[in-house]
C-alpha positions as CSV (number, residue, x, y, z in Angstrom):
1,X,66.2,96.9,92.4
2,X,69.3,96.6,90.3
3,X,69.7,93.1,88.8
4,X,73.4,93.4,88.0
5,X,75.7,90.9,89.7
6,X,77.2,91.9,93.1
7,X,80.6,93.6,93.0
8,X,83.5,91.5,94.4
9,X,86.7,92.5,96.2
10,X,89.9,91.9,94.2
11,X,93.5,92.7,94.9
12,X,93.3,95.5,92.3
13,X,90.9,97.4,94.5
14,X,93.3,97.6,97.4
15,X,96.1,98.6,95.0
16,X,94.1,101.4,93.5
17,X,93.2,102.7,97.0
18,X,96.8,102.7,98.0
19,X,97.8,104.6,94.8
20,X,95.1,107.1,95.4
21,X,96.2,107.7,99.0
22,X,99.9,107.8,98.2
23,X,99.3,110.5,95.6
24,X,96.9,112.6,97.6
25,X,98.9,112.4,100.8
26,X,102.2,113.3,99.2
27,X,102.0,116.7,100.9
28,X,99.4,118.4,103.1
29,X,96.5,119.6,101.1
30,X,96.2,123.0,102.8
31,X,95.3,126.4,101.5
32,X,98.7,127.8,102.7
33,X,100.7,125.5,100.4
34,X,100.8,126.9,96.9
35,X,99.2,124.5,94.4
36,X,98.7,121.6,96.9
37,X,95.0,121.6,97.0
38,X,94.7,122.4,93.3
39,X,97.0,119.4,92.4
40,X,95.0,117.0,94.5
41,X,91.7,118.3,93.1
42,X,93.0,117.8,89.6
43,X,93.9,114.2,90.4
44,X,90.4,113.6,91.7
45,X,88.8,115.1,88.6
46,X,91.0,113.0,86.3
47,X,90.1,109.8,88.2
48,X,86.4,110.6,88.1
49,X,86.5,111.4,84.4
50,X,88.5,108.3,83.7
51,X,85.7,106.3,85.3
52,X,83.2,107.8,83.0
53,X,81.8,110.5,85.3
54,X,81.1,114.1,84.5
55,X,82.6,116.6,86.9
56,X,81.8,120.2,87.8
57,X,84.0,122.4,89.9
58,X,82.0,124.7,92.2
59,X,84.0,127.6,93.7
60,X,82.6,129.4,96.8
61,X,83.6,132.4,98.9
62,X,82.7,132.1,102.6
63,X,82.1,135.2,104.6
64,X,84.7,136.2,107.1
65,X,84.4,134.7,110.5
66,X,86.0,133.3,113.6
67,X,87.3,129.8,112.9
68,X,89.2,127.2,114.8
69,X,92.8,126.9,113.7
70,X,93.5,124.4,110.9
71,X,97.2,124.2,111.7
72,X,97.2,120.7,113.2
73,X,98.9,119.3,116.2
74,X,100.5,120.5,118.3
75,X,97.7,123.1,118.5
76,X,99.0,126.7,118.3
77,X,98.6,128.9,121.4
78,X,95.8,130.9,119.7
79,X,93.5,128.2,118.4
80,X,90.7,130.6,117.3
81,X,91.3,133.3,114.7
82,X,89.4,135.6,112.3
83,X,89.7,134.5,108.7
84,X,88.5,136.6,105.7
85,X,89.0,136.3,102.0
86,X,88.8,132.5,101.9
87,X,88.1,130.7,98.6
88,X,87.2,127.1,98.3
89,X,86.2,124.7,95.5
90,X,84.1,121.7,95.7
91,X,84.0,118.9,93.0
92,X,80.5,117.5,92.1
93,X,80.4,114.4,89.9
94,X,77.7,112.3,88.3
95,X,77.5,109.6,85.7
96,X,73.9,109.4,84.3
97,X,72.3,112.8,85.0
98,X,73.1,116.1,86.6
99,X,72.2,116.3,90.3
100,X,68.5,116.2,91.0
101,X,66.1,115.7,93.8
102,X,66.3,112.3,95.6
103,X,69.8,111.4,94.6
104,X,72.2,109.7,97.0
105,X,75.2,112.0,97.6
106,X,78.5,110.6,98.7
107,X,80.7,113.3,100.3
108,X,84.4,113.3,101.4
109,X,86.6,116.3,102.2
110,X,89.9,116.8,100.4
111,X,91.6,119.4,102.5
112,X,93.9,118.8,105.5
113,X,95.3,120.7,108.4
114,X,98.6,122.4,107.6
115,X,100.9,120.0,109.6
116,X,99.6,116.7,108.2
117,X,99.6,114.9,104.9
118,X,96.2,113.6,105.9
119,X,96.3,110.0,104.7
120,X,93.5,108.9,107.0
121,X,92.1,112.4,107.4
122,X,90.8,112.3,104.7
123,X,92.6,110.9,101.7
124,X,91.1,107.6,102.9
125,X,87.6,108.9,102.4
126,X,88.3,110.5,99.1
127,X,90.0,107.3,97.8
128,X,87.0,105.2,98.7
129,X,84.7,107.8,97.0
130,X,86.9,107.5,93.8
131,X,86.6,103.7,94.0
132,X,82.9,103.9,94.4
133,X,82.8,105.9,91.1
134,X,84.8,103.2,89.4
135,X,82.7,100.3,90.8
136,X,79.4,102.0,90.0
137,X,80.3,103.0,86.5
138,X,78.0,101.5,83.9
139,X,75.5,100.4,86.5
140,X,72.0,101.9,87.2
141,X,72.3,104.3,90.1
142,X,71.4,107.8,91.2
143,X,74.6,108.5,93.0
144,X,76.3,111.9,93.1
145,X,79.9,112.2,94.4
146,X,81.1,115.4,96.1
147,X,84.7,116.0,97.1
148,X,84.5,119.1,99.3
149,X,87.0,121.8,100.4
150,X,87.6,123.6,103.7
151,X,86.2,121.0,106.0
152,X,88.9,121.8,108.5
153,X,87.5,125.3,108.7
154,X,84.0,124.7,110.2
155,X,82.8,122.5,107.4
156,X,82.6,125.3,104.9
157,X,82.6,123.2,101.8
158,X,79.7,121.0,102.8
159,X,77.8,124.0,104.2
160,X,78.1,125.4,100.7
161,X,77.2,122.1,99.1
162,X,74.0,121.6,101.0
163,X,72.7,125.0,99.7
164,X,73.7,124.3,96.1
165,X,72.4,120.8,95.4
166,X,68.8,119.7,94.8
167,X,67.6,118.0,98.0
168,X,69.1,114.5,98.1
169,X,67.3,111.4,99.5
170,X,70.3,110.5,101.6
171,X,73.9,111.4,102.2
172,X,76.9,109.2,102.9
173,X,79.9,111.0,104.5
174,X,83.2,109.2,104.4
175,X,85.5,110.4,107.1
176,X,88.9,108.9,108.2
177,X,88.1,105.3,107.3
178,X,91.6,103.8,106.7
179,X,93.2,103.4,110.1
180,X,92.6,100.2,112.0
181,X,94.3,98.8,115.1
182,X,93.8,95.1,116.2
183,X,95.6,95.6,119.6
184,X,93.3,95.3,122.7
185,X,92.5,98.7,124.2
186,X,93.5,100.6,121.1
187,X,90.0,102.1,120.8
188,X,89.3,105.0,123.2
189,X,86.0,106.5,124.2
190,X,85.4,110.1,125.3
191,X,84.3,110.9,128.9
192,X,80.6,110.1,129.5
193,X,80.3,108.0,126.4
194,X,79.2,104.9,128.3
195,X,76.3,106.8,130.0
196,X,75.0,108.2,126.6
197,X,75.6,105.1,124.5
198,X,75.7,102.1,126.8
199,X,74.9,99.5,124.1
200,X,77.6,100.7,121.8
201,X,80.1,100.9,124.7
202,X,79.3,97.4,125.7
203,X,79.8,96.2,122.1
204,X,83.2,97.9,121.9
205,X,84.3,96.4,125.2
206,X,83.2,93.0,124.1
207,X,85.8,93.4,121.3
208,X,88.4,94.1,124.0
209,X,88.3,97.7,122.8
210,X,90.2,96.9,119.6
211,X,90.1,99.5,116.9
212,X,89.1,97.0,114.3
213,X,85.8,98.3,113.2
214,X,84.0,101.3,111.6
215,X,81.2,103.3,113.1
216,X,78.1,104.5,111.3
217,X,76.8,107.7,112.9
218,X,73.2,108.4,112.0
219,X,69.9,109.8,113.1
220,X,66.4,108.2,113.2
221,X,65.6,109.6,109.7
222,X,68.6,107.8,108.2
223,X,68.1,104.5,110.1
224,X,67.0,102.4,107.2
225,X,69.7,103.8,104.8
226,X,72.3,103.2,107.5
227,X,71.2,99.6,108.1
228,X,71.7,98.8,104.4
229,X,75.2,100.2,104.4
230,X,76.2,98.4,107.6
231,X,74.9,95.1,106.5
232,X,76.5,95.3,103.1
233,X,79.9,96.2,104.5
234,X,79.6,93.4,107.1
235,X,79.1,90.9,104.3
236,X,82.6,91.8,103.1
237,X,84.0,91.1,106.6
238,X,84.4,94.6,108.0
239,X,82.4,95.2,111.2
240,X,80.4,98.5,111.4
241,X,78.9,99.5,114.7
242,X,76.0,101.9,114.6
243,X,75.7,105.1,116.8
244,X,72.3,106.8,116.5
245,X,72.3,110.4,117.6
246,X,69.1,111.0,119.6
247,X,69.3,114.8,119.6
248,X,66.4,116.9,118.2
249,X,66.4,116.7,114.4
250,X,63.8,119.4,113.6
251,X,63.8,123.1,113.3
252,X,66.0,125.0,115.6
253,X,68.6,122.2,116.0
254,X,71.4,124.6,115.3
255,X,70.6,126.0,118.7
256,X,69.3,122.9,120.6
257,X,72.4,120.9,119.7
258,X,74.4,122.9,122.2
259,X,72.2,121.6,125.1
260,X,74.5,118.6,125.4
261,X,78.1,119.7,124.7
262,X,79.3,116.1,125.1
263,X,77.6,115.2,121.8
264,X,79.1,118.0,119.7
265,X,81.9,115.6,118.6
266,X,79.2,114.0,116.5
267,X,79.0,117.1,114.4
268,X,82.6,117.3,113.3
269,X,82.3,116.2,109.7
270,X,80.5,116.9,106.5
271,X,77.3,115.1,107.4
272,X,76.4,117.7,110.0
273,X,75.2,120.5,107.6
274,X,72.8,117.9,106.0
275,X,71.6,117.0,109.5
276,X,70.8,120.6,110.2
277,X,68.9,120.8,106.9
278,X,66.9,117.7,108.1
279,X,68.3,115.6,105.2
280,X,69.0,111.9,106.1
281,X,72.8,111.5,106.5
282,X,75.2,109.0,107.9
283,X,78.9,109.3,108.6
284,X,81.1,106.2,108.2
285,X,84.3,106.7,110.2
286,X,87.2,104.9,111.9
287,X,86.7,107.4,114.8
288,X,89.9,109.4,114.0
289,X,91.4,110.9,117.1
290,X,89.7,108.2,119.3
291,X,91.9,105.6,117.7
292,X,94.7,107.0,115.6
293,X,97.8,108.5,117.3
294,X,98.5,110.2,113.9
295,X,95.4,112.4,113.8
296,X,96.2,115.9,112.5
297,X,99.9,115.1,112.8
298,X,102.8,114.6,110.3
299,X,102.7,110.9,111.0
300,X,99.3,110.5,109.2
301,X,101.0,108.9,106.2
302,X,99.9,106.5,103.5
303,X,102.0,103.7,105.1
304,X,99.8,103.6,108.2
305,X,96.5,102.6,106.5
306,X,94.9,99.2,106.0
307,X,94.1,98.9,102.3
308,X,92.6,95.4,102.2
309,X,90.1,96.5,104.8
310,X,89.4,99.7,103.0
311,X,88.9,97.6,99.8
312,X,86.3,95.4,101.5
313,X,84.5,98.5,102.9
314,X,84.5,100.1,99.5
315,X,83.0,97.1,97.8
316,X,80.4,96.7,100.6
317,X,79.4,100.4,100.2
318,X,79.3,100.1,96.4
319,X,76.9,97.1,96.6
320,X,74.7,98.9,99.1
321,X,74.5,102.1,96.9
322,X,73.9,100.1,93.8
323,X,70.8,98.6,95.3
324,X,69.6,101.6,97.4
325,X,69.8,104.2,94.6
326,X,68.6,102.3,91.6
327,X,65.8,103.9,89.5
């Protein structure tokens, strides 16, 4: 275990997170806006290198296919379309060594839908990933940070990433983690959720259904890794509730996951390709559309996020990763 002192929350952490989000969410980071994604990617590279990390840009060319629209809300009349000739670029960063087997990979997607600046979805996740790089710099760890592209088009960036990295020990996906709401009944649940996850539903209702927590979505093979993350973030005063996906985690899950369509929402971020590769992965999220009225809309701006809570979550995650991934 790493013997270095635990990291502590300071006002500077929240200030840096706000700056990161304000810069990243100045415009939608969408492939249709010339230079928008490239500018945001350049900012991430600069911040990672300033923290002492080495970066590599990894272009990829997905095959043509039918994709859900990434226009944003309101959804266009034709929500499915054929897309060909796409080009994406992932950023992969490390401090001590190039990616190798048994690393812990932190992944967050950079792109947005066309109609939204994407402060929560997902500049919040990218900003926390950048802060993890700053906090872990100079400490003993085996963390790799990946900022991925084209998540809004069927997770294309993370699907490429999972094939290009040595097999990691665990993956942490940061998805829409900046929007909180302390008002009662601000946290919504999808139909049938109470039947599938009665314990979690009860825990949310005991909080008067306030959207004042994060959720860790995991599977049995990432249970221990998840518990360490949840406990460390809770020590910083941010509640994290755990949702364990009970679906089949072996071969053929790309087909068997369709048996219960009500659970397909659990596959909607960059942890899912790692699940399908049977790699332990957890998504930390603020539940996005189940809480935020700004999801995929122009109103998803930097002014709507809770930076002190994001700072506490970032420090909690950094402390967990510092211990979990030491040599």
